[in-house]
N, C-alpha and C positions, 0 to 999 in steps of 0.2 A: 393687463385683466385675465384674458384667456388663457396665456401661459401658467398663470400661478393657480389656476383650476385645476390643470392637468395632475401635477402630482398630487393633490388630493384626492383625486379620483382612482389613481392607480393604488394608493395607501388603503382604501376602503375597499377594493376590491383585493387586495390580498388580507385584510382584517378580515373578509368574509369567507376566503377559501380555506384560509387554514384550519380552522375550528371543524369544517365539514370533513375535511381529510383526516383529521385526527378521528372523529367521532367514528366514520367508516372502517379506520383501521384498527380501533379496540372493541369490535364487536364482541357482547356477552350474553349469549343466548341464555333463555331458560331452561333447566334440567327437569325432564320429565321424571315425575314420581310413580314408583311402585301402583299399578292399579291402571297407569295408561296403557291402552290397546298397542301403541306403536312400538313398545318396549317388546312385544311379545312378537314382533313380526320380523323376517328374516331379510335381511338387508342385501341389496342389490352390488355386483362386483362393479368399479369403475373400471371404466371401458375409455374416455376421454380425458387424457392426460396436457391437452391443449387448452381446456376450457379454464375461463377466471374461476369457475364454481367449484372447480377443486380447490385451488389455491385459496379460496374465500373461506371452504369449510375446513381447508387446515388451519386457518386463521382463527376463525370461530373456536373451534375445538382447544387449540393452544390458550385463548384467551379465559375462554371459560374455565378451563381447567385451573388457571393461574388466580382466576376469581374464587372457586370454590374452593380452593386451595386456602385462600386467606379466609374465608367465611366457615370453614368447617376444620380448620387446622388438620386437615387429613388430605389425603389423594395422591395419587402419582398417575392415572391415567384417564381417560377417559374415550367414551365412544361414540361414533356417528349418530347412532339411535337414540342416546341420550337428550340427544338437544332435536332430535324428530327427523334426524336426517338417514334415511334406509339406502345408506351407501357403505361400502366395507371398506370403515377408513376409522383408524385409533389414533389416538395419541397419546405418548407415554412421555412422561418428564421425571427421571428419577437421576439419582448423582452418579450413576454409571452409565445411564442410556437416556437421550431424548430425542425423540424422533416420532413424525408420523408414519404410520405403516398403514399403506394401501393393498388390500384384498389380501392381507395377512393370511395364513394357513399353517397349521401346525403339522409337520410332514414327520415327526420321530417324537416319540414319548419315552422315558424310561419307564422300567418296571414298577422302580420303587414309586410310593407316595407317601405326601404327609400330610397332616391336619393342621390347619390353618383358620385363625378366627378372620370373618370376611366381612365386609360392609361394603357402601355402596353408595354413591352420590344422590342415585335415584331413590334411597331409602333415608336422605336426609342425613347420613350417616348418624341414624337414632338408635341403631342395634344394629349387633353381630352375628354370625351366622357360623357352626363350626361346618367344615366344608374338607373335602378330601383333594388334593392337588397333585401334580406329576413334580418329583425333583427337577427332574431336567426335560426341556424340550427344544426341539430344533422349529424356527419359523421361519417360513419363506414368507418374501413380501415384497411389492415393489414400491420404489421412494416415487419422490413427486415427480420426477421426470420419464417414470414408466421403468425403470431399469431393475432387474431383479436384485432383490437382496435378502441374505439369510442371517440368523442371528441364532447364536445357541445358549439359552437362558437356564440358570439353575435358580432353585431355591427363591426369593423374594420377587425378582423377576419373572422366573417362570410361573409362577401362581398368577403374579400380574397380570399378564400376559393371555393366560386362559381365561383370568375373571373377563378381561377387554374383547377378548376375541368371541368368548361367550354371548355376549350380547350382541354379536353380529347375526348373531343365530337366532334371537329372542329366548335367549337363556339366561338367566338371573342366578344371583348367589344363591338363593331361596329355593332353587330346585334343585341345587346340591346340598344341601341340608341332612346331614348326617344322622342327625337324631331329631325330632320335635322337640326333645326339653334341650337342645344345643344352641339357645337362641339367647341372648343378652343383650339388655340395653347397655348402650354406650355407658352411661356412667357406671352401672355395675362392672362392664368390662375394663374401663379404667383401674378402678378400684383394684382389680384382681390381676391385671397384667400390666400395668403403666408404671 
């Protein structure tokens, strides 16, 4: 009788542990909205690359971005301040580039700029604003192991990186607005440009 209970207890342990591990690995954070003071603060550089905190933050950014993309049908990037973490970390997920960028900084920018309609998860993608962005930029950053990386980006990837790096300095797309008359609700933007 004692032996027949042992497998039963082991099965219960396994059943209890699996859901807990799944829940931890798929943490989705609330995205802070325009007006929240945290979005206006400057983020601190990451210094500790050995801590599990960094890995957890990157995973939270990735999972939150994937969920936001499903919810809003838009989105290619997210920054740590948007989930309440004042660390210089962004996560990019496009068809051409998918990666966390730690302590990213723009080290070179083209003379030429272009206009782009920009929105943000921190606006609930409810409206778009017309902003100026550099055509091309070079960004230096660290990967999750702390190794230096460089990316040369142009056009859409360039403007996306500029948008996300702005978040790390407390700058929002509304701060880059070219003209107060150049704001459009999402439904009007979609009628005009989609």
